[in-house]
ZADO-1210 file (C-alpha; in nm, 4 decimals, padded with zeros to 6 digits):
<atoms>
<atom x="00.0000" y="00.0000" z="00.0000" code="MET" pos="1"/>
<atom x="00.2511" y="00.2506" z="-00.1267" code="ALA" pos="2"/>
<atom x="00.0318" y="00.5615" z="-00.0818" code="ASP" pos="3"/>
<atom x="-00.0743" y="00.4734" z="00.2735" code="GLY" pos="4"/>
<atom x="-00.4451" y="00.4428" z="00.2046" code="ARG" pos="5"/>
<atom x="-00.6615" y="00.1636" z="00.3413" code="THR" pos="6"/>
<atom x="-00.7822" y="-00.0621" z="00.0631" code="ARG" pos="7"/>
<atom x="-01.1531" y="-00.1402" z="00.0663" code="VAL" pos="8"/>
<atom x="-01.2959" y="-00.4440" z="-00.1137" code="TYR" pos="9"/>
<atom x="-01.6664" y="-00.4309" z="-00.1984" code="ILE" pos="10"/>
<atom x="-01.7459" y="-00.7943" z="-00.2748" code="THR" pos="11"/>
<atom x="-02.0721" y="-00.9260" z="-00.4158" code="VAL" pos="12"/>
<atom x="-02.1663" y="-01.2940" z="-00.4135" code="ASP" pos="13"/>
<atom x="-02.3579" y="-01.3542" z="-00.7369" code="VAL" pos="14"/>
<atom x="-02.5670" y="-01.6688" z="-00.7340" code="GLU" pos="15"/>
<atom x="-02.8894" y="-01.8393" z="-00.8343" code="CYS" pos="16"/>
<atom x="-03.0938" y="-02.0359" z="-00.5801" code="ALA" pos="17"/>
<atom x="-03.1622" y="-02.4073" z="-00.5457" code="GLU" pos="18"/>
<atom x="-03.4873" y="-02.5499" z="-00.4122" code="GLU" pos="19"/>
<atom x="-03.5119" y="-02.5006" z="-00.0370" code="ARG" pos="20"/>
<atom x="-03.7267" y="-02.6865" z="00.2121" code="ILE" pos="21"/>
<atom x="-03.8314" y="-02.5222" z="00.5377" code="THR" pos="22"/>
<atom x="-04.0694" y="-02.7359" z="00.7398" code="GLY" pos="23"/>
<atom x="-04.3653" y="-02.8067" z="00.5134" code="ASP" pos="24"/>
<atom x="-04.2903" y="-02.5226" z="00.2733" code="SER" pos="25"/>
<atom x="-04.0775" y="-02.5322" z="-00.0384" code="LYS" pos="26"/>
<atom x="-03.9055" y="-02.2402" z="-00.2090" code="SER" pos="27"/>
<atom x="-03.8587" y="-02.2871" z="-00.5840" code="PRO" pos="28"/>
<atom x="-03.5282" y="-02.2768" z="-00.7632" code="ALA" pos="29"/>
<atom x="-03.4586" y="-01.9308" z="-00.9053" code="MET" pos="30"/>
<atom x="-03.2313" y="-01.8607" z="-01.1984" code="GLY" pos="31"/>
<atom x="-03.0360" y="-01.5714" z="-01.3405" code="TYR" pos="32"/>
<atom x="-03.3243" y="-01.3378" z="-01.4238" code="ASP" pos="33"/>
<atom x="-03.4683" y="-01.3253" z="-01.0730" code="LEU" pos="34"/>
<atom x="-03.1808" y="-01.4013" z="-00.8415" code="ARG" pos="35"/>
<atom x="-02.8969" y="-01.2201" z="-01.0171" code="ILE" pos="36"/>
<atom x="-03.0489" y="-00.9596" z="-01.2482" code="TRP" pos="37"/>
<atom x="-03.3530" y="-00.8893" z="-01.0303" code="GLY" pos="38"/>
<atom x="-03.5826" y="-00.8534" z="-01.3309" code="ARG" pos="39"/>
<atom x="-03.9481" y="-00.8212" z="-01.2378" code="PHE" pos="40"/>
<atom x="-04.2588" y="-00.7637" z="-01.4472" code="VAL" pos="41"/>
<atom x="-04.3670" y="-00.4752" z="-01.2230" code="ASN" pos="42"/>
<atom x="-04.0331" y="-00.2877" z="-01.2313" code="GLN" pos="43"/>
<atom x="-03.8894" y="-00.0776" z="-01.5110" code="ARG" pos="44"/>
<atom x="-03.5288" y="-00.1260" z="-01.4037" code="GLU" pos="45"/>
<atom x="-03.3599" y="-00.4451" z="-01.2801" code="PRO" pos="46"/>
<atom x="-03.2841" y="-00.4542" z="-00.9083" code="LEU" pos="47"/>
<atom x="-02.9865" y="-00.6921" z="-00.9003" code="GLY" pos="48"/>
<atom x="-02.6326" y="-00.6608" z="-01.0345" code="ILE" pos="49"/>
<atom x="-02.7262" y="-00.3817" z="-01.2756" code="GLU" pos="50"/>
<atom x="-02.8323" y="-00.1671" z="-00.9796" code="LEU" pos="51"/>
<atom x="-02.5153" y="-00.2523" z="-00.7861" code="ILE" pos="52"/>
<atom x="-02.2899" y="-00.1693" z="-01.0811" code="MET" pos="53"/>
<atom x="-02.4709" y="00.1577" z="-01.1383" code="ARG" pos="54"/>
<atom x="-02.4255" y="00.2691" z="-00.7762" code="GLU" pos="55"/>
<atom x="-02.0555" y="00.1813" z="-00.7785" code="LEU" pos="56"/>
<atom x="-01.9903" y="00.3464" z="-01.1127" code="GLU" pos="57"/>
<atom x="-02.1660" y="00.6675" z="-01.0059" code="ALA" pos="58"/>
<atom x="-01.8786" y="00.7156" z="-00.7610" code="HIS" pos="59"/>
<atom x="-01.5997" y="00.5951" z="-00.9891" code="GLY" pos="60"/>
<atom x="-01.5679" y="00.2595" z="-00.8127" code="GLN" pos="61"/>
<atom x="-01.5438" y="-00.1035" z="-00.9195" code="ARG" pos="62"/>
<atom x="-01.6580" y="-00.4070" z="-00.7262" code="GLY" pos="63"/>
<atom x="-01.5494" y="-00.7677" z="-00.7061" code="THR" pos="64"/>
<atom x="-01.8270" y="-01.0043" z="-00.8101" code="PHE" pos="65"/>
<atom x="-01.7776" y="-01.3628" z="-00.6941" code="PHE" pos="66"/>
<atom x="-01.9840" y="-01.5392" z="-00.9612" code="VAL" pos="67"/>
<atom x="-02.1233" y="-01.8843" z="-00.8845" code="GLU" pos="68"/>
<atom x="-02.0370" y="-02.1177" z="-01.1718" code="ALA" pos="69"/>
<atom x="-02.1761" y="-02.4646" z="-01.0933" code="ILE" pos="70"/>
<atom x="-02.5366" y="-02.3425" z="-01.1183" code="GLY" pos="71"/>
<atom x="-02.4919" y="-02.3093" z="-01.4938" code="SER" pos="72"/>
<atom x="-02.5637" y="-02.6838" z="-01.5169" code="TYR" pos="73"/>
<atom x="-02.9106" y="-02.6158" z="-01.3781" code="SER" pos="74"/>
<atom x="-02.9870" y="-02.2704" z="-01.5147" code="PHE" pos="75"/>
<atom x="-02.7959" y="-02.2623" z="-01.8429" code="GLY" pos="76"/>
<atom x="-02.4553" y="-02.1618" z="-01.9724" code="MET" pos="77"/>
<atom x="-02.6024" y="-01.8701" z="-02.1655" code="ASP" pos="78"/>
<atom x="-02.7198" y="-01.7144" z="-01.8414" code="GLY" pos="79"/>
<atom x="-02.3756" y="-01.7437" z="-01.6847" code="LEU" pos="80"/>
<atom x="-02.2134" y="-01.5993" z="-01.9964" code="THR" pos="81"/>
<atom x="-02.4471" y="-01.2993" z="-02.0035" code="ASN" pos="82"/>
<atom x="-02.3736" y="-01.2221" z="-01.6386" code="VAL" pos="83"/>
<atom x="-01.9960" y="-01.2540" z="-01.6717" code="CYS" pos="84"/>
<atom x="-01.9763" y="-01.0502" z="-01.9896" code="GLN" pos="85"/>
<atom x="-02.1960" y="-00.7735" z="-01.8489" code="ALA" pos="86"/>
<atom x="-01.9772" y="-00.7417" z="-01.5404" code="LEU" pos="87"/>
<atom x="-01.6458" y="-00.7699" z="-01.7208" code="HIS" pos="88"/>
<atom x="-01.7359" y="-00.5347" z="-02.0059" code="SER" pos="89"/>
<atom x="-01.8026" y="-00.2571" z="-01.7542" code="ARG" pos="90"/>
<atom x="-01.4672" y="-00.2995" z="-01.5842" code="GLY" pos="91"/>
<atom x="-01.5757" y="-00.4915" z="-01.2776" code="HIS" pos="92"/>
<atom x="-01.3778" y="-00.7780" z="-01.1284" code="ASP" pos="93"/>
<atom x="-01.5101" y="-01.1343" z="-01.1719" code="VAL" pos="94"/>
<atom x="-01.3828" y="-01.4091" z="-00.9427" code="GLN" pos="95"/>
<atom x="-01.4914" y="-01.7638" z="-00.8573" code="LEU" pos="96"/>
<atom x="-01.7794" y="-01.8605" z="-00.6283" code="HIS" pos="97"/>
<atom x="-01.8998" y="-02.2214" z="-00.5878" code="VAL" pos="98"/>
<atom x="-02.2201" y="-02.3661" z="-00.4420" code="HIS" pos="99"/>
<atom x="-02.1971" y="-02.7453" z="-00.5034" code="PRO" pos="100"/>
<atom x="-02.5701" y="-02.7945" z="-00.4397" code="VAL" pos="101"/>
<atom x="-02.6584" y="-02.5916" z="-00.7470" code="GLN" pos="102"/>
<atom x="-02.5357" y="-02.8615" z="-00.9829" code="ARG" pos="103"/>
<atom x="-02.8870" y="-03.0028" z="-00.9395" code="ARG" pos="104"/>
<atom x="-03.0824" y="-02.7045" z="-00.8145" code="ALA" pos="105"/>
<atom x="-03.4099" y="-02.8975" z="-00.8475" code="ASP" pos="106"/>
<atom x="-03.2848" y="-03.1821" z="-00.6261" code="TRP" pos="107"/>
<atom x="-03.6101" y="-03.2092" z="-00.4315" code="HIS" pos="108"/>
<atom x="-03.8290" y="-03.2253" z="-00.7417" code="THR" pos="109"/>
<atom x="-03.6008" y="-03.5011" z="-00.8720" code="ARG" pos="110"/>
<atom x="-03.6481" y="-03.6957" z="-00.5485" code="GLY" pos="111"/>
<atom x="-03.2767" y="-03.6817" z="-00.4710" code="GLU" pos="112"/>
<atom x="-03.0935" y="-03.6212" z="-00.1461" code="ALA" pos="113"/>
<atom x="-02.9481" y="-03.2741" z="-00.1022" code="ARG" pos="114"/>
<atom x="-02.5687" y="-03.2766" z="-00.1310" code="VAL" pos="115"/>
<atom x="-02.3563" y="-03.0701" z="00.1044" code="SER" pos="116"/>
<atom x="-02.3217" y="-02.7113" z="-00.0063" code="ASP" pos="117"/>
<atom x="-02.0078" y="-02.6497" z="00.2022" code="ASP" pos="118"/>
<atom x="-01.6859" y="-02.7243" z="00.0175" code="ILE" pos="119"/>
<atom x="-01.5270" y="-02.8036" z="00.3556" code="ALA" pos="120"/>
<atom x="-01.7256" y="-03.1291" z="00.3611" code="ASP" pos="121"/>
<atom x="-01.5356" y="-03.2630" z="00.0593" code="TYR" pos="122"/>
<atom x="-01.1857" y="-03.4180" z="00.0504" code="PRO" pos="123"/>
<atom x="-00.9132" y="-03.1849" z="-00.0670" code="VAL" pos="124"/>
<atom x="-00.8859" y="-03.3587" z="-00.4060" code="GLU" pos="125"/>
<atom x="-01.2594" y="-03.3141" z="-00.4668" code="GLU" pos="126"/>
<atom x="-01.2363" y="-02.9533" z="-00.3553" code="GLN" pos="127"/>
<atom x="-00.9638" y="-02.8942" z="-00.6120" code="ALA" pos="128"/>
<atom x="-01.1756" y="-03.0591" z="-00.8829" code="ARG" pos="129"/>
<atom x="-01.4702" y="-02.8339" z="-00.7963" code="LEU" pos="130"/>
<atom x="-01.2499" y="-02.5255" z="-00.8128" code="LEU" pos="131"/>
<atom x="-01.1001" y="-02.6247" z="-01.1473" code="LEU" pos="132"/>
<atom x="-01.4445" y="-02.7078" z="-01.2845" code="GLU" pos="133"/>
<atom x="-01.5869" y="-02.3746" z="-01.1703" code="GLY" pos="134"/>
<atom x="-01.2897" y="-02.1855" z="-01.3059" code="ARG" pos="135"/>
<atom x="-01.3231" y="-02.3549" z="-01.6451" code="ASP" pos="136"/>
<atom x="-01.6927" y="-02.2629" z="-01.6583" code="LEU" pos="137"/>
<atom x="-01.6138" y="-01.8962" z="-01.5957" code="LEU" pos="138"/>
<atom x="-01.3491" y="-01.9058" z="-01.8695" code="VAL" pos="139"/>
<atom x="-01.6079" y="-02.0552" z="-02.1059" code="ARG" pos="140"/>
<atom x="-01.8365" y="-01.7685" z="-02.0021" code="ALA" pos="141"/>
<atom x="-01.5791" y="-01.5170" z="-02.1248" code="GLY" pos="142"/>
<atom x="-01.3696" y="-01.4315" z="-01.8183" code="VAL" pos="143"/>
<atom x="-00.9977" y="-01.4243" z="-01.9094" code="PRO" pos="144"/>
<atom x="-00.8253" y="-01.7202" z="-01.7434" code="ALA" pos="145"/>
<atom x="-00.5371" y="-01.5043" z="-01.6247" code="GLY" pos="146"/>
<atom x="-00.7736" y="-01.2880" z="-01.4201" code="GLU" pos="147"/>
<atom x="-00.9292" y="-01.5763" z="-01.2246" code="LEU" pos="148"/>
<atom x="-00.7137" y="-01.5946" z="-00.9136" code="LEU" pos="149"/>
<atom x="-00.9623" y="-01.5448" z="-00.6278" code="GLY" pos="150"/>
<atom x="-01.2189" y="-01.7700" z="-00.4646" code="TYR" pos="151"/>
<atom x="-01.5031" y="-01.7471" z="-00.2152" code="ARG" pos="152"/>
<atom x="-01.6883" y="-02.0550" z="-00.0936" code="ALA" pos="153"/>
<atom x="-02.0645" y="-02.0648" z="-00.0779" code="GLY" pos="154"/>
<atom x="-02.1769" y="-01.9962" z="00.2802" code="ASN" pos="155"/>
<atom x="-01.8120" y="-01.9164" z="00.3620" code="PHE" pos="156"/>
<atom x="-01.8091" y="-02.2946" z="00.4078" code="GLY" pos="157"/>
<atom x="-01.4367" y="-02.3508" z="00.3628" code="ALA" pos="158"/>
<atom x="-01.1731" y="-02.5178" z="00.5800" code="ASN" pos="159"/>
<atom x="-00.7933" y="-02.5232" z="00.5890" code="ASN" pos="160"/>
<atom x="-00.7924" y="-02.7907" z="00.3181" code="ASP" pos="161"/>
<atom x="-00.9493" y="-02.5309" z="00.0893" code="THR" pos="162"/>
<atom x="-00.6226" y="-02.3372" z="00.0882" code="TRP" pos="163"/>
<atom x="-00.4470" y="-02.6544" z="-00.0265" code="ARG" pos="164"/>
<atom x="-00.7129" y="-02.7134" z="-00.2921" code="ALA" pos="165"/>
<atom x="-00.6694" y="-02.3578" z="-00.4155" code="MET" pos="166"/>
<atom x="-00.2980" y="-02.4128" z="-00.4575" code="LYS" pos="167"/>
<atom x="-00.3665" y="-02.7282" z="-00.6575" code="LEU" pos="168"/>
<atom x="-00.6105" y="-02.5315" z="-00.8740" code="ALA" pos="169"/>
<atom x="-00.3725" y="-02.2404" z="-00.9308" code="GLY" pos="170"/>
<atom x="-00.5740" y="-01.9893" z="-00.7272" code="LEU" pos="171"/>
<atom x="-00.3926" y="-01.7267" z="-00.5219" code="VAL" pos="172"/>
<atom x="-00.6391" y="-01.5385" z="-00.3010" code="LEU" pos="173"/>
<atom x="-00.9108" y="-01.6752" z="-00.0716" code="SER" pos="174"/>
<atom x="-01.1771" y="-01.4547" z="00.0887" code="SER" pos="175"/>
<atom x="-01.3409" y="-01.7030" z="00.3236" code="ASN" pos="176"/>
<atom x="-01.1999" y="-01.6557" z="00.6740" code="TYR" pos="177"/>
<atom x="-01.5025" y="-01.5177" z="00.8584" code="ASN" pos="178"/>
<atom x="-01.5280" y="-01.5272" z="01.2404" code="PRO" pos="179"/>
<atom x="-01.9001" y="-01.4488" z="01.2181" code="CYS" pos="180"/>
<atom x="-01.9436" y="-01.7928" z="01.0573" code="TYR" pos="181"/>
<atom x="-01.7094" y="-01.9952" z="01.2791" code="PHE" pos="182"/>
<atom x="-02.0119" y="-02.1476" z="01.4543" code="ASN" pos="183"/>
<atom x="-02.1928" y="-02.1989" z="01.1237" code="LYS" pos="184"/>
<atom x="-02.0172" y="-02.2975" z="00.8016" code="ASN" pos="185"/>
<atom x="-01.6627" y="-02.1595" z="00.8116" code="CYS" pos="186"/>
<atom x="-01.4198" y="-02.4219" z="00.9456" code="LYS" pos="187"/>
<atom x="-01.0974" y="-02.2293" z="00.8907" code="MET" pos="188"/>
<atom x="-00.8739" y="-02.2009" z="01.1965" code="GLN" pos="189"/>
<atom x="-00.5233" y="-02.0607" z="01.1846" code="TYR" pos="190"/>
<atom x="-00.3143" y="-01.9055" z="01.4651" code="PRO" pos="191"/>
<atom x="-00.1394" y="-01.6820" z="01.2129" code="GLY" pos="192"/>
<atom x="-00.4627" y="-01.5155" z="01.1012" code="ALA" pos="193"/>
<atom x="-00.4784" y="-01.1365" z="01.0996" code="ARG" pos="194"/>
<atom x="-00.7405" y="-00.8673" z="01.0624" code="LEU" pos="195"/>
<atom x="-00.6166" y="-00.7919" z="00.7119" code="GLY" pos="196"/>
<atom x="-00.4392" y="-00.9878" z="00.4405" code="LEU" pos="197"/>
<atom x="-00.2245" y="-01.2795" z="00.5557" code="PHE" pos="198"/>
<atom x="-00.0362" y="-01.5674" z="00.3974" code="GLU" pos="199"/>
<atom x="-00.1886" y="-01.9082" z="00.4672" code="THR" pos="200"/>
<atom x="00.0040" y="-02.2247" z="00.5599" code="PRO" pos="201"/>
<atom x="00.0043" y="-02.3021" z="00.1865" code="GLU" pos="202"/>
<atom x="00.2901" y="-02.0938" z="00.0508" code="LYS" pos="203"/>
<atom x="00.1733" y="-01.8672" z="-00.2280" code="GLY" pos="204"/>
<atom x="-00.1931" y="-01.8765" z="-00.1189" code="VAL" pos="205"/>
<atom x="-00.3210" y="-01.5733" z="00.0715" code="TYR" pos="206"/>
<atom x="-00.6331" y="-01.4991" z="00.2722" code="GLU" pos="207"/>
<atom x="-00.8294" y="-01.1746" z="00.2529" code="LEU" pos="208"/>
<atom x="-01.0567" y="-01.2211" z="00.5554" code="PRO" pos="209"/>
<atom x="-01.4114" y="-01.0920" z="00.5655" code="VAL" pos="210"/>
<atom x="-01.4047" y="-00.7925" z="00.7968" code="THR" pos="211"/>
<atom x="-01.5740" y="-00.8393" z="01.1353" code="ASN" pos="212"/>
<atom x="-01.6439" y="-00.6348" z="01.4444" code="PHE" pos="213"/>
<atom x="-01.7645" y="-00.7305" z="01.7918" code="ILE" pos="214"/>
<atom x="-02.1184" y="-00.6346" z="01.8886" code="GLU" pos="215"/>
<atom x="-02.2232" y="-00.5147" z="02.2353" code="PRO" pos="216"/>
<atom x="-02.3592" y="-00.8693" z="02.2780" code="THR" pos="217"/>
<atom x="-01.9962" y="-00.9938" z="02.2397" code="LYS" pos="218"/>
<atom x="-02.0745" y="-01.1737" z="01.9158" code="ARG" pos="219"/>
<atom x="-01.8913" y="-01.1339" z="01.5869" code="PHE" pos="220"/>
<atom x="-02.0725" y="-00.9520" z="01.3083" code="ARG" pos="221"/>
<atom x="-01.9331" y="-00.9271" z="00.9567" code="HIS" pos="222"/>
<atom x="-01.9519" y="-00.6162" z="00.7426" code="LEU" pos="223"/>
<atom x="-02.2469" y="-00.7180" z="00.5284" code="GLN" pos="224"/>
<atom x="-02.3654" y="-00.3989" z="00.3640" code="ILE" pos="225"/>
<atom x="-02.7326" y="-00.4891" z="00.3908" code="THR" pos="226"/>
<atom x="-02.7222" y="-00.6283" z="00.7460" code="ALA" pos="227"/>
<atom x="-02.5442" y="-00.3520" z="00.9382" code="VAL" pos="228"/>
<atom x="-02.6092" y="00.0207" z="00.9479" code="THR" pos="229"/>
<atom x="-02.4146" y="00.2728" z="00.7463" code="LEU" pos="230"/>
<atom x="-02.2909" y="00.4218" z="01.0745" code="ASP" pos="231"/>
<atom x="-02.1522" y="00.0815" z="01.1765" code="GLU" pos="232"/>
<atom x="-01.9740" y="00.0488" z="00.8427" code="ILE" pos="233"/>
<atom x="-01.8204" y="00.3951" z="00.8704" code="LYS" pos="234"/>
<atom x="-01.7188" y="00.3322" z="01.2325" code="HIS" pos="235"/>
<atom x="-01.5475" y="00.0064" z="01.1346" code="CYS" pos="236"/>
<atom x="-01.3672" y="00.1612" z="00.8402" code="LEU" pos="237"/>
<atom x="-01.2282" y="00.4367" z="01.0602" code="LEU" pos="238"/>
<atom x="-01.1369" y="00.2002" z="01.3440" code="ARG" pos="239"/>
<atom x="-00.9585" y="-00.0431" z="01.1135" code="TYR" pos="240"/>
<atom x="-00.7669" y="00.2430" z="00.9590" code="ARG" pos="241"/>
<atom x="-00.6695" y="00.3694" z="01.3057" code="ALA" pos="242"/>
<atom x="-00.5455" y="00.0192" z="01.3908" code="LEU" pos="243"/>
<atom x="-00.3237" y="00.0216" z="01.0836" code="GLY" pos="244"/>
<atom x="-00.5104" y="-00.2573" z="00.9049" code="VAL" pos="245"/>
<atom x="-00.4440" y="-00.2270" z="00.5327" code="LYS" pos="246"/>
<atom x="-00.7484" y="-00.4124" z="00.3941" code="GLU" pos="247"/>
<atom x="-01.1199" y="-00.4010" z="00.4763" code="VAL" pos="248"/>
<atom x="-01.3543" y="-00.6463" z="00.3030" code="THR" pos="249"/>
<atom x="-01.7305" y="-00.5946" z="00.2843" code="LEU" pos="250"/>
<atom x="-01.9856" y="-00.8422" z="00.1527" code="VAL" pos="251"/>
<atom x="-02.3273" y="-00.8364" z="-00.0069" code="THR" pos="252"/>
<atom x="-02.5292" y="-01.0470" z="-00.2545" code="HIS" pos="253"/>
<atom x="-02.6898" y="-00.9888" z="-00.5909" code="SER" pos="254"/>
<atom x="-03.0388" y="-01.0428" z="-00.4428" code="PHE" pos="255"/>
<atom x="-03.0232" y="-00.8167" z="-00.1370" code="GLU" pos="256"/>
<atom x="-03.1517" y="-00.4943" z="-00.2889" code="PHE" pos="257"/>
<atom x="-03.5091" y="-00.6011" z="-00.3525" code="TYR" pos="258"/>
<atom x="-03.8010" y="-00.7614" z="-00.1743" code="PHE" pos="259"/>
<atom x="-03.9257" y="-01.0712" z="-00.3556" code="LEU" pos="260"/>
<atom x="-04.3053" y="-01.0697" z="-00.3651" code="ASP" pos="261"/>
<atom x="-04.3617" y="-01.3781" z="-00.5813" code="SER" pos="262"/>
<atom x="-04.1123" y="-01.5869" z="-00.7766" code="ALA" pos="263"/>
<atom x="-04.3934" y="-01.7466" z="-00.9773" code="GLU" pos="264"/>
<atom x="-04.5495" y="-01.4110" z="-01.0708" code="ALA" pos="265"/>
<atom x="-04.2049" y="-01.2509" z="-01.1081" code="ARG" pos="266"/>
<atom x="-04.2949" y="-00.9575" z="-00.8869" code="ARG" pos="267"/>
<atom x="-04.0568" y="-00.7661" z="-00.6619" code="GLY" pos="268"/>
<atom x="-03.9908" y="-00.4250" z="-00.5108" code="TYR" pos="269"/>
<atom x="-03.6814" y="-00.2200" z="-00.4286" code="PRO" pos="270"/>
<atom x="-03.5381" y="-00.2538" z="-00.0794" code="ASN" pos="271"/>
<atom x="-03.4764" y="00.1172" z="-00.0478" code="ARG" pos="272"/>
<atom x="-03.2981" y="00.1042" z="00.2863" code="LEU" pos="273"/>
<atom x="-03.0412" y="-00.1414" z="00.1517" code="ASN" pos="274"/>
<atom x="-02.9922" y="00.0672" z="-00.1619" code="VAL" pos="275"/>
<atom x="-02.9348" y="00.3751" z="00.0536" code="GLU" pos="276"/>
<atom x="-02.6741" y="00.1884" z="00.2574" code="ARG" pos="277"/>
<atom x="-02.4809" y="00.0944" z="-00.0562" code="LEU" pos="278"/>
<atom x="-02.5120" y="00.4460" z="-00.1944" code="ARG" pos="279"/>
<atom x="-02.4023" y="00.5965" z="00.1359" code="GLY" pos="280"/>
<atom x="-02.0995" y="00.3664" z="00.1525" code="LEU" pos="281"/>
<atom x="-01.9908" y="00.4571" z="-00.2005" code="CYS" pos="282"/>
<atom x="-02.0365" y="00.8268" z="-00.1248" code="ARG" pos="283"/>
<atom x="-01.8364" y="00.8012" z="00.1991" code="PHE" pos="284"/>
<atom x="-01.5490" y="00.6248" z="00.0244" code="LEU" pos="285"/>
<atom x="-01.5463" y="00.8806" z="-00.2560" code="GLU" pos="286"/>
<atom x="-01.5502" y="01.1726" z="-00.0109" code="GLU" pos="287"/>
<atom x="-01.2701" y="01.0138" z="00.1916" code="ASN" pos="288"/>
<atom x="-01.0534" y="00.8999" z="-00.0970" code="SER" pos="289"/>
<atom x="-00.7454" y="01.0447" z="00.0724" code="ARG" pos="290"/>
<atom x="-00.7755" y="00.7703" z="00.3327" code="ASP" pos="291"/>
<atom x="-00.9517" y="00.4890" z="00.1451" code="PHE" pos="292"/>
<atom x="-00.9006" y="00.3286" z="-00.1944" code="GLU" pos="293"/>
<atom x="-01.1583" y="00.0940" z="-00.3469" code="VAL" pos="294"/>
<atom x="-00.9556" y="-00.1978" z="-00.4816" code="ASP" pos="295"/>
<atom x="-01.0564" y="-00.5326" z="-00.6329" code="THR" pos="296"/>
<atom x="-00.9726" y="-00.8863" z="-00.5298" code="VAL" pos="297"/>
<atom x="-00.8413" y="-00.9592" z="-00.8771" code="GLY" pos="298"/>
<atom x="-00.6005" y="-00.6658" z="-00.8723" code="ALA" pos="299"/>
<atom x="-00.4707" y="-00.7664" z="-00.5292" code="LEU" pos="300"/>
<atom x="-00.4334" y="-01.1295" z="-00.6370" code="ALA" pos="301"/>
<atom x="-00.2310" y="-01.0304" z="-00.9423" code="ARG" pos="302"/>
<atom x="00.0007" y="-00.8190" z="-00.7288" code="ARG" pos="303"/>
<atom x="00.0473" y="-01.1086" z="-00.4889" code="LEU" pos="304"/>
<atom x="00.1179" y="-01.3503" z="-00.7730" code="ALA" pos="305"/>
<atom x="00.3726" y="-01.1150" z="-00.9290" code="ASP" pos="306"/>
<atom x="00.5515" y="-00.9703" z="-00.6279" code="ALA" pos="307"/>
<atom x="00.6556" y="-01.0230" z="-00.2680" code="SER" pos="308"/>
<atom x="00.3988" y="-01.0594" z="00.0131" code="PRO" pos="309"/>
<atom x="00.2254" y="-00.7423" z="00.1316" code="GLU" pos="310"/>
<atom x="00.1939" y="-00.8595" z="00.4912" code="THR" pos="311"/>
<atom x="00.4368" y="-00.7609" z="00.7656" code="ASP" pos="312"/>
<atom x="00.4912" y="-00.8313" z="01.1318" code="GLU" pos="313"/>
<atom x="00.3629" y="-00.4891" z="01.2394" code="SER" pos="314"/>
<atom x="00.0030" y="-00.5739" z="01.1504" code="GLU" pos="315"/>
<atom x="-00.2247" y="-00.6219" z="01.4514" code="PRO" pos="316"/>
<atom x="-00.3188" y="-00.9775" z="01.5536" code="PRO" pos="317"/>
<atom x="-00.6600" y="-01.1200" z="01.4807" code="SER" pos="318"/>
<atom x="-00.7888" y="-01.0807" z="01.8372" code="LEU" pos="319"/>
<atom x="-00.7941" y="-00.7006" z="01.8296" code="GLN" pos="320"/>
<atom x="-01.1309" y="-00.6703" z="01.6570" code="PHE" pos="321"/>
<atom x="-01.3003" y="-00.3298" z="01.6797" code="PRO" pos="322"/>
<atom x="-01.6136" y="-00.3065" z="01.8919" code="HIS" pos="323"/>
<atom x="-01.9426" y="-00.1563" z="01.7863" code="SER" pos="324"/>
<atom x="-02.1299" y="00.0593" z="02.0346" code="ASN" pos="325"/>
<atom x="-02.4745" y="00.0363" z="02.1867" code="ALA" pos="326"/>
<atom x="-02.6125" y="00.3298" z="01.9876" code="ILE" pos="327"/>
<atom x="-02.5105" y="00.1763" z="01.6540" code="HIS" pos="328"/>
<atom x="-02.6486" y="-00.1597" z="01.7636" code="HIS" pos="329"/>
<atom x="-02.9824" y="-00.0080" z="01.8672" code="ALA" pos="330"/>
<atom x="-03.0123" y="00.1768" z="01.5388" code="ARG" pos="331"/>
<atom x="-02.9552" y="-00.1453" z="01.3467" code="ARG" pos="332"/>
<atom x="-03.2359" y="-00.3152" z="01.5397" code="VAL" pos="333"/>
<atom x="-03.4665" y="-00.0266" z="01.4465" code="VAL" pos="334"/>
<atom x="-03.3618" y="-00.0286" z="01.0797" code="GLU" pos="335"/>
<atom x="-03.4055" y="-00.4035" z="01.0459" code="GLN" pos="336"/>
<atom x="-03.7510" y="-00.3755" z="01.2039" code="ALA" pos="337"/>
<atom x="-03.8327" y="-00.0977" z="00.9579" code="TYR" pos="338"/>
<atom x="-03.7376" y="-00.3250" z="00.6670" code="LYS" pos="339"/>
<atom x="-03.9688" y="-00.5989" z="00.7933" code="ARG" pos="340"/>
<atom x="-04.2554" y="-00.3509" z="00.8236" code="VAL" pos="341"/>
<atom x="-04.1797" y="-00.2038" z="00.4809" code="ALA" pos="342"/>
<atom x="-04.1847" y="-00.5509" z="00.3273" code="GLN" pos="343"/>
<atom x="-04.5176" y="-00.6338" z="00.4902" code="ARG" pos="344"/>
<atom x="-04.6847" y="-00.3105" z="00.3786" code="PHE" pos="345"/>
<atom x="-04.5363" y="-00.3298" z="00.0290" code="THR" pos="346"/>
<atom x="-04.6918" y="-00.6693" z="-00.0312" code="PHE" pos="347"/>
<atom x="-05.0148" y="-00.5904" z="00.1470" code="GLY" pos="348"/>
</atoms>
């Protein structure tokens, strides 16, 4: 970080949806039009990746889009190609995302058992095969092979073997280490972990951890743009910079900026609060460009592949996570309640 700025990575997981069973109810599989583009019959403009790109570009920024590849077997290669080419043609970064369950997104309709969606549940050789398969699909979809160096697991469901699998697959930069998910899907554990970029036990493979803070309830919370307040995001950015952390990584998804009314009727509505959070983040980063630089995972991965490591012993250890405060926490509770009310009134 030659100019001393903190690098900020705005990462978007781009994915379709498999069939999901909750109790006696079943959610249908949803493909590229609904889940990624956010195209609805009652909306003039799409509410998915087109909206996200537009907000970023309005402030001169580019995002990293982790595009799920395996779902193309269920939802069509043309759909994957259209998504990748739209993102890449506008200068955004495309990297690999894998949800194994989406190979057969209609698993329940077929009468099949649901396979594990966490890559950590597979042997390292199978993990490597999945990564190579996904990478090849993205190349077929038009992403230059030399640019595909980063990987994020579906559900952050990776383990330490995933770093080994990445090395076997020729991938350089993981963005999976997520303390918020340690009790859920993420099985990565490493005493050398840091708040920012660190080299993994697999030489030549690096980890760009998902940025977390500690809530007043003492739990980890990751910087998910649509699940924390703008004040919390700003507070974390400033605290991480004060701590000397060189990289901050935020997450969101292609489907988080709309309310889905009906998949069958293809009706949805903007989630205005989430859109305002994204817009406010982009504005804050633009206004504070002396301190923050919006970078991409691909650009960082290429620098790591071509040069010496960017980590150093002066970086703070992973236990010094910033804390949120009670006021920010209370505001988030209010905002999330507002979204639930807005959704209910929108759909009548």
